[in-house]
C-alpha positions in Angstrom: 40.5 -0.1 -39.5 42.8 2.2 -41.3 45.4 3.9 -39.5 45.7 7.3 -40.1 47.2 10.7 -38.3 46.0 14.5 -37.6 47.8 15.6 -40.5 46.0 13.8 -42.9 42.2 15.1 -41.4 44.0 19.1 -41.7 44.7 18.3 -45.0 41.6 17.3 -46.0 39.8 20.2 -43.8 41.9 22.9 -46.0 40.0 21.6 -49.4 37.0 20.7 -48.2 34.3 22.6 -45.5 32.6 18.8 -45.2 34.6 16.0 -44.1 33.7 12.9 -42.9 36.0 9.7 -41.5 35.2 6.3 -40.5 36.0 3.2 -38.8 40.0 5.1 -38.3 42.3 4.8 -36.0 43.4 8.7 -35.2 47.6 7.5 -33.9 47.9 11.4 -32.4 46.2 14.8 -30.9 44.1 16.1 -33.4 43.4 19.8 -32.6 41.2 22.2 -35.0 41.9 25.9 -35.1 40.2 28.8 -36.3 41.9 29.3 -39.1 40.4 26.4 -41.1 36.4 27.2 -42.3 34.2 24.2 -41.1 30.5 23.6 -42.0 30.2 19.8 -41.0 32.7 17.3 -39.7 32.3 13.5 -38.9 34.1 10.6 -37.0 32.1 7.3 -37.0 33.3 4.5 -35.9 36.7 5.8 -34.6 39.4 5.4 -32.1 41.2 8.7 -30.9 44.6 7.6 -29.2 45.8 11.3 -29.0 43.9 14.6 -27.4 41.2 15.8 -29.8 40.2 19.4 -29.2 37.9 22.2 -31.5 38.9 25.7 -30.9 36.5 27.0 -33.8 36.5 31.4 -33.8 35.6 32.9 -37.2 34.8 36.5 -35.4 31.2 36.7 -36.8 28.5 33.9 -36.3 29.4 29.8 -37.6 26.7 27.1 -38.0 28.6 23.9 -37.4 27.8 20.1 -37.6 30.1 18.1 -35.0 29.6 13.9 -35.1 31.4 12.3 -32.6 29.3 8.8 -33.5 30.3 5.5 -31.6 34.0 6.4 -31.6 36.5 6.1 -28.2 38.3 8.3 -26.9 41.5 7.6 -24.8 42.5 11.4 -23.8 41.2 14.5 -23.3 38.3 15.9 -25.4 37.3 19.7 -25.8 34.8 21.5 -27.9 35.1 25.0 -27.8 32.8 27.2 -30.1 32.4 31.4 -30.6 29.6 32.9 -31.8 28.2 29.3 -32.6 24.5 29.8 -34.1 22.1 26.5 -34.0 25.7 24.0 -34.5 24.4 20.6 -33.7 26.6 18.2 -31.6 26.6 14.0 -31.8 28.2 12.4 -29.5 25.8 9.4 -29.9 27.6 5.7 -28.1 30.6 7.4 -27.6 33.0 6.7 -25.0 35.1 9.1 -23.4 37.9 7.6 -21.3 39.0 11.3 -19.7 37.6 14.8 -19.3 35.2 15.9 -21.5 34.7 19.6 -22.2 32.7 21.3 -24.3 31.1 24.8 -24.2 29.6 27.1 -26.9 30.8 31.3 -26.0 27.6 32.8 -26.5 23.7 33.4 -26.3 23.7 31.2 -29.2 21.8 27.8 -29.3 23.4 24.3 -29.6 21.5 21.2 -30.3 23.6 18.6 -28.1 23.0 14.5 -28.7 24.7 12.4 -25.9 22.1 9.7 -26.7 23.6 6.5 -25.5 27.6 7.9 -24.6 29.6 7.0 -21.7 32.3 8.9 -20.0 34.7 7.8 -17.1 36.0 10.9 -16.0 34.7 14.4 -16.2 32.4 15.4 -18.5 31.6 19.3 -18.8 29.5 21.4 -20.7 28.8 24.4 -17.5 27.8 27.3 -19.1 26.1 26.4 -22.1 23.2 27.7 -23.6 21.2 24.7 -25.1 18.1 24.5 -27.9 18.1 21.0 -26.8 20.1 18.4 -24.6 19.8 14.6 -24.7 21.9 11.9 -23.1 19.6 9.3 -22.6 20.8 6.2 -21.8 24.6 7.6 -20.4 26.6 5.5 -18.5 29.2 6.2 -16.3 31.9 4.2 -15.1 35.0 5.3 -13.6 36.3 2.5 -10.4 35.3 5.2 -7.4 31.9 6.4 -9.2 32.3 9.8 -7.7 33.9 11.5 -11.2 31.9 14.7 -11.8 28.9 15.3 -14.5 29.3 19.4 -14.2 26.6 21.2 -15.5 25.9 24.1 -14.0 24.3 27.3 -15.3 23.3 26.0 -18.6 19.9 27.2 -20.3 18.2 24.4 -22.4 15.4 26.1 -24.2 13.8 22.9 -26.2 13.8 19.5 -24.6 16.0 17.9 -22.1 16.2 14.5 -20.9 18.5 12.1 -19.1 16.0 9.1 -19.3 17.7 6.3 -18.2 20.9 7.1 -17.6 23.8 6.0 -15.1 25.0 9.2 -13.6 27.7 9.6 -11.2 27.8 13.3 -9.0 25.8 15.5 -11.9 25.5 19.4 -10.3 23.1 22.1 -12.0 23.5 24.9 -9.9 21.7 27.8 -11.5 20.6 26.0 -14.5 17.4 27.0 -16.6 15.1 24.7 -18.0 12.4 26.1 -20.3 11.0 23.0 -21.7 10.3 19.4 -20.1 12.9 17.8 -18.7 12.6 14.4 -18.3 14.8 12.5 -15.7 12.6 9.0 -16.1 14.7 5.9 -14.7 17.5 8.3 -13.9 20.0 7.1 -11.9 22.6 8.9 -10.3 25.0 9.0 -7.5 24.0 12.4 -6.5 22.1 15.2 -7.8 22.7 19.1 -7.4 19.6 21.8 -8.6 20.4 24.4 -6.4 18.3 27.8 -7.3 17.7 26.3 -10.5 14.6 27.1 -12.4 12.3 24.7 -14.3 9.9 26.7 -16.4 8.1 23.3 -17.5 7.2 20.3 -16.4 9.8 18.1 -14.6 9.2 13.9 -14.9 11.7 11.5 -12.0 9.2 8.3 -12.4 11.4 6.2 -11.0 14.6 7.3 -10.9 17.2 7.2 -8.2 18.9 10.0 -7.0 21.5 8.7 -4.9 23.3 10.4 -1.8 22.0 13.6 -2.1 19.2 15.1 -4.4 19.2 19.0 -3.8 16.5 21.2 -5.0 17.1 23.8 -2.9 15.7 27.4 -3.9 14.5 26.1 -6.9 11.5 27.2 -8.8 8.9 25.2 -10.3 6.6 27.0 -13.0 5.4 23.2 -14.5 4.5 20.1 -13.5 6.5 18.4 -11.1 5.6 14.2 -11.1 8.0 11.9 -9.4 7.0 9.2 -8.2 8.7 5.8 -6.5 11.6 7.5 -6.3 14.9 6.0 -4.6 13.0 2.2 -4.8 16.8 1.5 -4.9 18.3 3.8 -3.0 16.6 4.4 0.4 19.3 5.9 2.0 18.6 9.2 0.0 18.7 12.5 1.7 16.0 15.0 -0.4 16.4 18.9 0.3 13.7 20.7 -1.3 14.5 23.5 0.7 13.0 27.1 -0.3 11.3 26.1 -3.7 8.2 26.6 -5.2 6.0 23.9 -6.8 3.5 26.6 -9.0 1.8 23.4 -10.2 0.8 20.2 -9.6 3.5 17.6 -7.5 3.6 14.1 -7.3 5.8 12.4 -4.3 3.9 9.2 -4.1 5.7 6.1 -3.9 8.6 7.8 -3.2 11.3 6.9 -0.2 14.2 8.7 1.5 16.1 8.5 4.1 15.8 12.8 4.9 13.5 15.1 2.7 13.5 18.5 4.1 10.9 20.6 2.8 11.8 24.0 5.1 10.5 27.3 3.7 8.7 26.0 1.0 5.4 26.6 -1.1 2.9 24.7 -2.9 0.6 26.5 -4.6 -0.7 23.7 -6.1 -2.3 20.1 -5.3 0.4 18.1 -3.7 0.6 13.9 -3.3 2.7 12.8 -1.0 0.9 9.4 -0.9 2.5 6.1 0.5 6.1 7.8 0.6 8.6 6.3 3.0 10.2 8.9 4.7 11.9 8.6 7.8 12.7 11.7 8.9 11.1 14.7 7.8 11.4 18.9 8.1 8.1 20.7 6.8 8.9 23.9 9.3 7.1 26.8 7.5 6.0 24.9 4.8 3.0 26.2 3.2 0.7 24.3 1.4 -2.2 26.8 -0.9 -4.2 23.8 -2.7 -5.0 20.0 -1.1 -2.3 18.2 0.2 -2.6 14.2 0.2 -0.7 12.7 3.1 -2.9 9.2 3.1 -1.4 5.8 4.0 2.1 7.6 5.3 3.5 6.6 9.1 6.8 9.4 9.1 8.7 8.2 12.1 11.1 11.7 12.7 10.7 15.2 12.4 9.6 17.9 14.1 6.5 19.0 16.2 6.2 21.7 13.6 5.8 19.1 11.1 3.7 16.7 12.4 1.3 19.2 13.5 0.7 20.2 9.4 0.3 16.9 8.7 -1.6 16.3 11.4 -3.9 19.3 10.5 -3.6 18.5 6.1 -5.4 15.1 6.9 -7.7 16.7 9.2 -8.9 19.1 6.3 -9.4 16.2 3.8 -11.5 14.3 6.2 -9.1 11.7 6.9 -9.1 11.7 10.8 -7.8 8.2 11.1 -4.6 8.9 10.0 -4.8 12.6 11.4 -4.2 10.9 15.2 -1.1 9.3 14.0 0.1 12.4 13.8 -1.3 14.2 16.7 0.6 11.4 19.0 3.8 12.3 17.1 3.0 16.1 17.8 2.3 15.5 21.7 5.2 13.6 21.4 7.4 16.1 20.5 5.8 18.0 22.7 6.7 16.9 25.3 10.7 17.2 24.9 10.3 20.4 25.7 7.2 20.8 28.5 7.8 21.2 32.1 6.2 20.4 35.4 2.8 18.9 35.6 2.4 19.3 31.9 5.5 17.1 31.1 3.9 14.8 33.5 0.8 14.2 32.3 2.2 13.6 28.7 4.5 11.2 29.4 2.0 9.0 31.4 -0.1 9.4 28.6 2.7 8.2 26.4 3.5 5.4 28.0 0.0 4.5 28.9 -1.5 4.8 25.6 0.5 5.5 23.2 -1.3 9.0 23.1 -4.2 6.7 22.4 -3.0 4.8 19.7 -1.8 1.7 21.4 -4.3 -0.1 23.8 -1.6 -2.9 24.6 0.6 -0.3 26.3 -2.7 0.7 28.1 -3.0 -3.4 29.6 0.7 -3.2 30.3 0.3 -0.5 32.0 -2.4 -1.3 34.0 -1.1 -4.8 34.6 2.6 -3.6 35.4 0.9 -0.5 38.4 -1.8 -2.8 39.9 1.2 -5.7 40.7 3.4 -2.9 42.0 0.7 -1.4 43.8 -1.0 -4.4 44.8 2.8 -5.8 46.2 3.3 -2.9 48.2 -0.2 -2.7 49.6 0.2 -6.6 50.6 3.3 -6.3 52.5 2.3 -3.3 54.0 -0.7 -4.9 56.0 0.2 -5.2 59.4 -1.5 -9.4 59.2 -0.4 -10.5 56.2 -3.3 -13.5 54.2 -0.4 -15.6 54.2 2.4 -17.1 56.3 5.9 -17.0 54.7 8.1 -20.1 54.5 7.0 -22.7 52.4 5.6 -25.3 54.8 4.1 -28.3 51.7 2.9 -28.0 48.3 -0.9 -27.6 49.5 -0.1 -24.8 51.3 1.5 -23.4 49.2 -0.8 -23.6 46.4 -3.3 -21.8 48.9 -1.7 -19.0 49.7 -1.4 -18.7 45.9 -4.6 -18.8 45.3 -5.6 -16.3 47.9 -2.8 -14.1 46.6 -4.7 -14.4 43.2 -7.9 -14.1 44.2 -7.3 -10.6 46.6 -5.2 -9.4 43.0 -8.5 -9.6 41.2 -10.4 -7.5 43.4 -8.2 -5.0 43.9 -8.4 -4.2 40.1 -11.9 -3.3 40.8 -11.4 0.9 41.5 -14.7 0.6 43.6 -13.6 -2.7 45.8 -13.9 -2.1 50.1 -11.2 -0.7 51.8 -10.7 -3.9 54.2 -11.3 -7.1 51.5 -8.3 -8.6 52.6 -9.6 -10.6 55.9 -8.6 -9.6 59.1 -5.9 -7.8 57.8 -6.4 -4.8 59.8 -5.3 -2.3 57.0 -3.1 0.7 58.9 -2.8 4.6 57.1 0.4 3.6 54.9 -2.0 0.6 53.4 -4.6 2.8 52.6 -2.5 5.2 50.7 -1.1 2.8 49.3 -4.9 1.1 48.2 -6.1 5.1 47.2 -3.2 5.5 44.9 -3.4 2.0 43.2 -7.0 3.1 42.3 -6.2 6.0 41.1 -3.7 4.6 38.8 -5.8 1.1 37.8 -8.5 3.0 36.9 -6.1 5.7 34.6 -4.6 2.6 33.0 -8.6 0.8 32.4 -9.3 4.6 31.0 -6.1 4.7 29.0 -6.7 1.3 27.7 -10.6 2.0 26.3 -9.8 5.5 24.6 -6.9 3.6 22.6 -9.5 0.6 22.0 -12.2 4.0 20.7 -9.7 5.9 19.0 -11.5 5.9 15.9 -14.7 6.6 17.1 -13.3 9.6 19.2 -14.5 13.1 17.7 
């Protein structure tokens, strides 16, 4: 590669408005100021040892094409265009090892192509208006992966794509996307879209948003298509609070550790089919159209969220899965209940998990029957066995007798004197009465759980 210095480049620019350099090593700082008139400046397969800056202001509207293709920048890069009109920036396959800052300080539009570029520190395009913004297959490679991709308050008129890129913390606060936004297979450490406006469709197929995915206060005027989110980063916390989804939305098969849709409005069909959210918050969420929560079992949430999901499932005729969320709603309701109502909900939960678990009904019946049968036997004036070990035959007879009376005790209609010659007293009869109540309740709860799908 040819070694050149900045004076050579600046000399060439004084003689021509269009210059191209390739296969070169620029050994010192290159700073291009407004006194030069440039229409096109191209660097292909070059390496910059020093700072690279273009600060371009001619007082009137300019159109400039800058190519930084397949090049390596070892120090800070800054491109600032004043009064830019339909300019084009191409950074395809370049490697920015230090901070990169691009801005176009006017309301005119710039097309930016950064496909397959790499950066190792801050990449800042905040406050810029773009005609198109293409950053596909981009990779950040800093050691701690916490470098910022700063893009807040940008405005993209045409296509915008971050498809298949690997990004650090991405900040798109207060940004506006007027055409389709493609985030398919994006991998990010965290993603922030506070108060963003999406005026067209957003696609996030198979993307991994990292630790946080914040869309708080954003507006989606087009479709939101985001199936299979966070297949690799299941610890993600997603916040869609205060969002408005005007068109169809799809979150199918997505995974979040926690997802928040508080005060969110879905004006069209929305699908959460087979989503895996550990914790949910749908407080004051408004569903204006049909909603699909099929094949979901969210573990943790508040009472209102579970009630809302239950109602949506019932509206769609999915009574089978609605039962699960009804049980979750009652479990949350129990936490704030008092008095007899709390006792009733507690017994319902431990006896069959509010109609979900027949095994709990059997266990409840067995435990309560053993407790009341044991206390009943010990309260009898005359025991059906004698204390102390005599021989194995006597021991076997006692066990057989105790077992026989236990199964009689399980019947809620057994005689009050079913133990022969026991002469039950008042305490015995009281324990027998309580036992009948709890055993009968356990049997009923077991049957209820067995026929949960047949209940109306």
